[in-house]
C-alpha atoms as a printed R data frame, in Angstrom:
    type eleno elety resid chain resno       x       y       z
1   ATOM     1    CA   MET     A     1 -73.725 -19.270 115.036
2   ATOM     2    CA   PRO     A     2 -71.369 -18.426 111.859
3   ATOM     3    CA   THR     A     3 -68.731 -15.859 112.097
4   ATOM     4    CA   GLY     A     4 -67.158 -13.908 109.202
5   ATOM     5    CA   HIS     A     5 -63.913 -12.751 109.321
6   ATOM     6    CA   PHE     A     6 -63.445  -9.116 107.618
7   ATOM     7    CA   GLN     A     7 -60.657  -6.423 106.880
8   ATOM     8    CA   ILE     A     8 -61.240  -2.571 106.690
9   ATOM     9    CA   GLY     A     9 -57.867  -0.686 106.079
10  ATOM    10    CA   ASP     A    10 -55.168  -2.459 108.111
11  ATOM    11    CA   LEU     A    11 -57.833  -3.517 110.936
12  ATOM    12    CA   SER     A    12 -58.848  -7.045 110.846
13  ATOM    13    CA   PHE     A    13 -61.893  -8.204 112.771
14  ATOM    14    CA   SER     A    14 -64.450 -10.936 113.027
15  ATOM    15    CA   TYR     A    15 -68.147 -10.771 113.325
16  ATOM    16    CA   GLU     A    16 -70.582 -13.097 114.774
17  ATOM    17    CA   GLY     A    17 -73.952 -13.376 113.268
18  ATOM    18    CA   SER     A    18 -76.445 -15.048 111.131
19  ATOM    19    CA   VAL     A    19 -75.856 -16.054 107.558
20  ATOM    20    CA   GLU     A    20 -77.892 -13.083 105.993
21  ATOM    21    CA   GLU     A    21 -76.394 -10.329 108.211
22  ATOM    22    CA   LEU     A    22 -72.652 -12.061 107.223
23  ATOM    23    CA   ALA     A    23 -73.801 -11.713 103.549
24  ATOM    24    CA   GLN     A    24 -75.283  -8.080 104.062
25  ATOM    25    CA   CYS     A    25 -71.220  -7.686 105.877
26  ATOM    26    CA   GLN     A    26 -69.673  -9.197 102.738
27  ATOM    27    CA   SER     A    27 -71.643  -6.505 100.429
28  ATOM    28    CA   VAL     A    28 -70.156  -3.577 102.564
29  ATOM    29    CA   MET     A    29 -66.991  -5.330 102.698
30  ATOM    30    CA   ARG     A    30 -67.109  -5.318  98.760
31  ATOM    31    CA   GLU     A    31 -67.767  -1.308  98.821
32  ATOM    32    CA   PHE     A    32 -65.276  -0.927 101.217
33  ATOM    33    CA   ARG     A    33 -62.685  -2.690  98.715
34  ATOM    34    CA   GLN     A    34 -63.685  -0.527  95.836
35  ATOM    35    CA   ALA     A    35 -63.419   2.813  97.774
36  ATOM    36    CA   GLU     A    36 -59.606   1.625  98.976
37  ATOM    37    CA   HIS     A    37 -58.625   0.571  95.243
38  ATOM    38    CA   ARG     A    38 -59.063   4.320  94.679
39  ATOM    39    CA   LEU     A    39 -57.411   5.642  97.915
40  ATOM    40    CA   LYS     A    40 -54.383   3.301  96.687
41  ATOM    41    CA   MET     A    41 -54.783   4.550  93.080
42  ATOM    42    CA   ALA     A    42 -54.925   8.163  94.111
43  ATOM    43    CA   ALA     A    43 -51.540   7.994  96.450
44  ATOM    44    CA   GLY     A    44 -49.890   5.162  94.345
45  ATOM    45    CA   SER     A    45 -49.633   3.305  97.475
46  ATOM    46    CA   ASP     A    46 -50.484  -0.147  98.431
47  ATOM    47    CA   LYS     A    47 -51.411   0.874 102.113
48  ATOM    48    CA   VAL     A    48 -54.908   2.115 103.373
49  ATOM    49    CA   TYR     A    49 -55.025   2.962 107.019
50  ATOM    50    CA   LEU     A    50 -58.165   2.916 109.047
51  ATOM    51    CA   ILE     A    51 -58.142   6.518 111.082
52  ATOM    52    CA   TYR     A    52 -60.021   7.410 113.950
53  ATOM    53    CA   ASP     A    53 -59.942  11.298 114.541
54  ATOM    54    CA   GLN     A    54 -60.935  12.775 117.768
55  ATOM    55    CA   ASP     A    55 -62.103  16.123 118.913
56  ATOM    56    CA   LEU     A    56 -62.353  17.791 115.090
57  ATOM    57    CA   GLN     A    57 -64.178  20.646 115.166
58  ATOM    58    CA   GLY     A    58 -67.330  21.534 113.041
59  ATOM    59    CA   ASP     A    59 -70.192  23.967 113.136
60  ATOM    60    CA   SER     A    60 -71.303  21.853 116.409
61  ATOM    61    CA   GLY     A    61 -68.720  21.791 117.855
62  ATOM    62    CA   ALA     A    62 -66.292  18.531 118.452
63  ATOM    63    CA   PHE     A    63 -66.879  15.400 117.180
64  ATOM    64    CA   ASP     A    64 -65.055  12.474 116.203
65  ATOM    65    CA   LYS     A    65 -64.812  10.709 112.906
66  ATOM    66    CA   LEU     A    66 -63.736   7.252 111.254
67  ATOM    67    CA   ARG     A    67 -61.859   7.657 108.308
68  ATOM    68    CA   LEU     A    68 -60.041   5.706 105.428
69  ATOM    69    CA   ARG     A    69 -56.626   7.037 104.677
70  ATOM    70    CA   SER     A    70 -53.747   6.646 102.362
71  ATOM    71    CA   TYR     A    71 -50.506   8.776 101.760
72  ATOM    72    CA   ASP     A    72 -47.399   9.648  99.307
73  ATOM    73    CA   ASP     A    73 -44.836  11.601 100.035
74  ATOM    74    CA   GLU     A    74 -46.525  15.150 100.279
75  ATOM    75    CA   HIS     A    75 -50.408  14.392 100.135
76  ATOM    76    CA   ASN     A    76 -52.845  12.859 102.656
77  ATOM    77    CA   TYR     A    77 -55.693  11.078 100.569
78  ATOM    78    CA   THR     A    78 -58.830  10.637 102.807
79  ATOM    79    CA   MET     A    79 -62.508   9.024 102.519
80  ATOM    80    CA   ASP     A    80 -65.154   9.980 105.586
81  ATOM    81    CA   ILE     A    81 -66.693   6.744 106.833
82  ATOM    82    CA   GLY     A    82 -70.766   7.097 107.423
83  ATOM    83    CA   SER     A    83 -73.006   5.667 110.159
84  ATOM    84    CA   THR     A    84 -76.028   3.529 108.999
85  ATOM    85    CA   SER     A    85 -78.172   1.439 110.735
86  ATOM    86    CA   GLU     A    86 -79.108  -0.400 107.314
87  ATOM    87    CA   ASN     A    87 -76.133  -3.089 107.716
88  ATOM    88    CA   PRO     A    88 -74.858  -5.061 110.855
89  ATOM    89    CA   LEU     A    89 -71.546  -3.250 110.994
90  ATOM    90    CA   GLY     A    90 -73.434   0.269 111.261
91  ATOM    91    CA   ILE     A    91 -71.084   1.766 108.751
92  ATOM    92    CA   PHE     A    92 -70.360   2.157 105.170
93  ATOM    93    CA   PRO     A    93 -67.467   4.296 103.060
94  ATOM    94    CA   GLY     A    94 -67.882   7.556 102.141
95  ATOM    95    CA   LEU     A    95 -70.999   9.947 103.233
96  ATOM    96    CA   LYS     A    96 -74.597  10.064 101.889
97  ATOM    97    CA   ASP     A    97 -73.777  13.179  99.845
98  ATOM    98    CA   ASP     A    98 -70.382  13.066  99.426
99  ATOM    99    CA   LYS     A    99 -68.468  10.116  98.449
100 ATOM   100    CA   ASN     A   100 -65.229  11.968  97.354
101 ATOM   101    CA   ILE     A   101 -61.421  11.546  97.937
102 ATOM   102    CA   HIS     A   102 -60.136  14.426 100.321
103 ATOM   103    CA   VAL     A   103 -56.944  15.417  99.022
104 ATOM   104    CA   TYR     A   104 -54.154  17.242 101.514
105 ATOM   105    CA   HIS     A   105 -51.102  18.684 100.330
106 ATOM   106    CA   ARG     A   106 -49.358  18.498 103.970
107 ATOM   107    CA   LYS     A   107 -46.669  21.343 103.153
108 ATOM   108    CA   SER     A   108 -48.337  24.071 101.320
109 ATOM   109    CA   GLY     A   109 -51.981  23.300 102.776
110 ATOM   110    CA   GLU     A   110 -53.764  22.965  99.455
111 ATOM   111    CA   ASN     A   111 -56.761  20.973  99.448
112 ATOM   112    CA   TRP     A   112 -58.843  19.656  96.604
113 ATOM   113    CA   GLU     A   113 -61.111  16.321  96.253
114 ATOM   114    CA   ILE     A   114 -61.269  13.512  93.547
115 ATOM   115    CA   THR     A   115 -64.861  12.486  92.504
116 ATOM   116    CA   PRO     A   116 -65.571   8.985  91.867
117 ATOM   117    CA   ASP     A   117 -65.103   9.349  88.071
118 ATOM   118    CA   GLY     A   118 -61.541  10.541  88.556
119 ATOM   119    CA   ASP     A   119 -62.737  14.447  88.433
120 ATOM   120    CA   VAL     A   120 -60.594  17.046  90.224
121 ATOM   121    CA   VAL     A   121 -62.527  19.569  92.224
122 ATOM   122    CA   GLY     A   122 -61.555  22.516  93.774
123 ATOM   123    CA   LYS     A   123 -57.597  22.149  92.768
124 ATOM   124    CA   SER     A   124 -55.714  26.114  92.740
125 ATOM   125    CA   ARG     A   125 -54.065  26.141  89.601
126 ATOM   126    CA   THR     A   126 -50.793  27.364  91.493
127 ATOM   127    CA   SER     A   127 -48.811  24.360  92.091
128 ATOM   128    CA   PRO     A   128 -47.709  23.592  95.811
129 ATOM   129    CA   LYS     A   129 -44.159  24.491  95.322
130 ATOM   130    CA   ALA     A   130 -44.599  27.982  93.714
131 ATOM   131    CA   ARG     A   131 -47.097  28.505  96.624
132 ATOM   132    CA   GLU     A   132 -44.138  27.754  98.823
133 ATOM   133    CA   ALA     A   133 -41.667  29.671  96.979
134 ATOM   134    CA   GLY     A   134 -43.832  32.746  97.173
135 ATOM   135    CA   ARG     A   135 -44.109  32.344 100.748
136 ATOM   136    CA   GLU     A   136 -40.594  32.401 101.333
137 ATOM   137    CA   THR     A   137 -40.104  35.659  99.565
138 ATOM   138    CA   SER     A   138 -42.606  37.378 101.483
139 ATOM   139    CA   SER     A   139 -41.733  39.658 104.132
140 ATOM   140    CA   SER     A   140 -44.054  37.714 106.336
141 ATOM   141    CA   GLU     A   141 -46.314  35.057 106.032
142 ATOM   142    CA   LYS     A   142 -50.267  35.505 105.854
143 ATOM   143    CA   ASP     A   143 -52.715  33.330 108.115
144 ATOM   144    CA   THR     A   144 -54.667  31.294 105.540
145 ATOM   145    CA   ARG     A   145 -57.286  30.101 108.050
146 ATOM   146    CA   GLY     A   146 -59.840  32.166 106.565
147 ATOM   147    CA   SER     A   147 -59.635  30.302 103.315
148 ATOM   148    CA   PRO     A   148 -63.335  28.907 102.801
149 ATOM   149    CA   THR     A   149 -61.442  25.648 101.271
150 ATOM   150    CA   LYS     A   150 -59.062  25.285 104.575
151 ATOM   151    CA   ASN     A   151 -61.631  25.639 106.933
152 ATOM   152    CA   HIS     A   152 -63.451  22.988 104.620
153 ATOM   153    CA   GLU     A   153 -60.626  20.752 105.120
154 ATOM   154    CA   ASP     A   154 -59.767  21.327 108.695
155 ATOM   155    CA   GLN     A   155 -63.371  20.082 109.727
156 ATOM   156    CA   ARG     A   156 -63.050  17.208 107.113
157 ATOM   157    CA   GLN     A   157 -59.540  15.681 107.763
158 ATOM   158    CA   GLY     A   158 -58.409  17.262 110.772
159 ATOM   159    CA   SER     A   159 -55.178  18.011 109.225
160 ATOM   160    CA   THR     A   160 -54.506  21.364 111.116
161 ATOM   161    CA   GLY     A   161 -51.767  22.290 108.178
162 ATOM   162    CA   GLU     A   162 -52.120  26.059 108.716
163 ATOM   163    CA   THR     A   163 -48.896  27.529 107.058
164 ATOM   164    CA   ARG     A   164 -47.836  29.850 110.130
165 ATOM   165    CA   SER     A   165 -44.182  30.951 111.249
166 ATOM   166    CA   GLU     A   166 -43.129  30.025 114.846
167 ATOM   167    CA   SER     A   167 -41.337  33.087 116.366
168 ATOM   168    CA   ARG     A   168 -37.773  31.838 117.905
169 ATOM   169    CA   GLY     A   169 -35.580  34.038 119.848
170 ATOM   170    CA   ASN     A   170 -33.426  32.890 122.862
171 ATOM   171    CA   GLY     A   171 -34.613  29.146 122.879
172 ATOM   172    CA   THR     A   172 -37.999  30.427 123.196
173 ATOM   173    CA   ARG     A   173 -41.340  30.364 121.397
174 ATOM   174    CA   SER     A   174 -44.037  33.139 120.852
175 ATOM   175    CA   GLY     A   175 -46.700  30.840 120.537
176 ATOM   176    CA   ARG     A   176 -49.440  33.597 120.917
177 ATOM   177    CA   ALA     A   177 -47.321  35.616 117.750
178 ATOM   178    CA   ALA     A   178 -48.017  32.391 115.667
179 ATOM   179    CA   GLY     A   179 -51.780  31.702 116.694
180 ATOM   180    CA   TRP     A   180 -51.102  29.057 119.047
181 ATOM   181    CA   SER     A   181 -52.902  28.735 122.286
182 ATOM   182    CA   ASP     A   182 -51.657  30.074 125.376
183 ATOM   183    CA   ASP     A   183 -53.283  27.048 127.214
184 ATOM   184    CA   PRO     A   184 -50.247  23.690 127.127
185 ATOM   185    CA   ASN     A   185 -53.485  21.112 126.884
186 ATOM   186    CA   GLU     A   186 -55.187  23.150 123.906
187 ATOM   187    CA   ARG     A   187 -51.902  23.328 122.269
188 ATOM   188    CA   ALA     A   188 -50.751  19.626 122.785
189 ATOM   189    CA   ARG     A   189 -53.819  18.726 121.174
190 ATOM   190    CA   THR     A   190 -52.944  20.758 118.403
191 ATOM   191    CA   ILE     A   191 -49.510  19.065 118.027
192 ATOM   192    CA   ILE     A   192 -51.108  15.782 118.067
193 ATOM   193    CA   LYS     A   193 -53.392  16.594 115.045
194 ATOM   194    CA   LYS     A   194 -50.569  18.199 113.193
195 ATOM   195    CA   ALA     A   195 -48.491  14.630 113.794
196 ATOM   196    CA   GLU     A   196 -51.348  12.669 112.789
197 ATOM   197    CA   VAL     A   197 -51.727  13.466 109.384
198 ATOM   198    CA   HIS     A   198 -48.342  11.501 109.159
199 ATOM   199    CA   PRO     A   199 -48.484   7.456 109.313
200 ATOM   200    CA   ASP     A   200 -48.255   5.584 112.524
201 ATOM   201    CA   ASP     A   201 -45.067   3.854 111.560
202 ATOM   202    CA   ASN     A   202 -42.946   7.040 111.346
203 ATOM   203    CA   THR     A   203 -40.694   8.064 113.831
204 ATOM   204    CA   VAL     A   204 -40.963  11.202 115.648
205 ATOM   205    CA   GLY     A   205 -37.106  12.105 115.088
206 ATOM   206    CA   GLU     A   206 -38.012  11.870 111.557
207 ATOM   207    CA   THR     A   207 -41.371  14.033 111.507
208 ATOM   208    CA   GLU     A   208 -41.847  17.718 111.000
209 ATOM   209    CA   ILE     A   209 -44.775  19.716 111.639
210 ATOM   210    CA   THR     A   210 -45.465  23.201 110.870
211 ATOM   211    CA   SER     A   211 -43.900  24.649 114.121
212 ATOM   212    CA   GLY     A   212 -40.876  22.795 113.851
213 ATOM   213    CA   GLU     A   213 -39.628  19.038 115.009
214 ATOM   214    CA   LEU     A   214 -42.217  16.845 116.441
215 ATOM   215    CA   ALA     A   215 -39.398  15.774 119.081
216 ATOM   216    CA   GLU     A   216 -39.049  18.906 120.464
217 ATOM   217    CA   GLU     A   217 -42.764  19.875 120.448
218 ATOM   218    CA   ILE     A   218 -43.271  16.939 122.863
219 ATOM   219    CA   ARG     A   219 -40.135  17.941 125.236
220 ATOM   220    CA   TRP     A   220 -41.813  21.527 125.167
221 ATOM   221    CA   TYR     A   221 -44.956  19.951 126.827
222 ATOM   222    CA   ALA     A   222 -42.767  18.182 128.778
223 ATOM   223    CA   LYS     A   223 -41.370  20.913 130.318
224 ATOM   224    CA   ALA     A   224 -44.570  23.090 130.139
225 ATOM   225    CA   CYS     A   225 -46.074  20.112 132.541
226 ATOM   226    CA   SER     A   226 -42.973  20.447 135.190
227 ATOM   227    CA   ARG     A   227 -41.737  16.911 134.129
228 ATOM   228    CA   GLY     A   228 -37.980  16.043 134.336
229 ATOM   229    CA   ASP     A   229 -35.573  13.866 132.906
230 ATOM   230    CA   GLN     A   230 -36.353  10.824 135.242
231 ATOM   231    CA   TYR     A   231 -40.228  11.178 134.449
232 ATOM   232    CA   MET     A   232 -39.551  11.598 130.946
233 ATOM   233    CA   THR     A   233 -37.227   8.070 131.324
234 ATOM   234    CA   GLN     A   234 -40.383   5.951 132.675
235 ATOM   235    CA   VAL     A   235 -42.487   7.356 129.653
236 ATOM   236    CA   LEU     A   236 -39.922   6.246 126.949
237 ATOM   237    CA   LYS     A   237 -39.463   2.942 128.983
238 ATOM   238    CA   TYR     A   238 -43.297   2.309 128.984
239 ATOM   239    CA   PHE     A   239 -43.079   2.355 125.077
240 ATOM   240    CA   GLY     A   240 -39.644   0.425 125.002
241 ATOM   241    CA   VAL     A   241 -37.491   3.055 124.050
242 ATOM   242    CA   GLU     A   242 -34.542   5.514 125.029
243 ATOM   243    CA   THR     A   243 -35.077   8.533 122.913
244 ATOM   244    CA   VAL     A   244 -38.074  10.853 122.126
245 ATOM   245    CA   GLU     A   245 -37.169  10.589 118.004
246 ATOM   246    CA   GLU     A   246 -37.416   6.804 118.689
247 ATOM   247    CA   LEU     A   247 -41.300   6.797 119.613
248 ATOM   248    CA   THR     A   248 -43.615   6.529 116.754
249 ATOM   249    CA   ILE     A   249 -46.076   8.274 115.419
250 ATOM   250    CA   GLY     A   250 -48.859   5.757 116.606
251 ATOM   251    CA   ASP     A   251 -47.238   6.394 120.164
252 ATOM   252    CA   VAL     A   252 -47.837  10.135 120.025
253 ATOM   253    CA   ARG     A   253 -51.121  10.679 121.364
254 ATOM   254    CA   GLU     A   254 -50.621   8.240 124.360
255 ATOM   255    CA   THR     A   255 -47.387   9.840 125.075
256 ATOM   256    CA   PHE     A   256 -48.883  13.550 125.811
257 ATOM   257    CA   ARG     A   257 -51.588  11.857 127.733
258 ATOM   258    CA   LEU     A   258 -48.882   9.678 130.114
259 ATOM   259    CA   ILE     A   259 -46.762  13.200 130.160
260 ATOM   260    CA   HIS     A   260 -50.021  15.164 131.531
261 ATOM   261    CA   SER     A   261 -51.051  12.463 133.654
262 ATOM   262    CA   LYS     A   262 -48.930  10.639 136.540
263 ATOM   263    CA   LYS     A   263 -51.499   8.687 137.383
264 ATOM   264    CA   LYS     A   264 -51.937   7.456 134.084
265 ATOM   265    CA   LEU     A   265 -48.043   6.458 133.778
266 ATOM   266    CA   GLN     A   266 -48.226   4.753 137.047
267 ATOM   267    CA   ASP     A   267 -51.003   2.593 135.912
268 ATOM   268    CA   ARG     A   268 -49.593   1.951 132.673
269 ATOM   269    CA   ILE     A   269 -46.469   0.912 134.418
270 ATOM   270    CA   SER     A   270 -47.975  -1.108 137.092
271 ATOM   271    CA   ARG     A   271 -50.408  -3.190 134.290
272 ATOM   272    CA   THR     A   272 -47.010  -3.725 132.589
273 ATOM   273    CA   GLU     A   273 -45.131  -5.116 135.267
274 ATOM   274    CA   GLY     A   274 -47.937  -7.089 136.495
275 ATOM   275    CA   LYS     A   275 -48.222  -8.939 132.752
276 ATOM   276    CA   ALA     A   276 -44.394  -9.179 133.467
277 ATOM   277    CA   ALA     A   277 -44.489 -10.991 136.824
């Protein structure tokens, strides 16, 4: 049986099938290359990543989504990947009625779309810097979650880039005042989503999310789970680093899982030690 070798974003894979099936795959790959070219041109980047977003919230509840994404210094450029039974791979770039690139400004929360013809749709005339300056001079920040376009972005992109301030005093956090959940695990899921809008190879130490430094958020969750220094040393050792700041964004989701579950941490350590032996 012939085998085809393909690449979508930063994922390379092989597919074994008939010549006819592989020809269909090649046709789908040409569509993906066109979509990736659009993302690269929009972002001014030479990299496109294949993203698997989990636990996104929609009108019908939580769902997962495959996406293509590229980045520049301030924005995420995202195209959803649709599912189909009309080709062997079961996927195609874009959605049936939506081939637009969705742009999200990480700092301001502004979002808009770029059509296949290159037209910009839904972009505010107020620049992100001007909007940010207006927030800084305001006596209190307003929660922008009520904006229809913001809700649209949260469902599509899972970016959760709310412009909330987090009250800090005497080293403590006022999560309720900032609109955060009182449930540490729910808050952890939000932190993960905020972190994963950044490139996977960024380090935790150089990454900030809307609530502050990502490294401090990870330490906060460890404390909320009653994990001491010795436990965290084991977690960091599993990833081959010495400090939380050295972790990468690609490690963040698994880091939270290992902090949450002692059993998972021990399973991972045992598996690693078994391979070494």
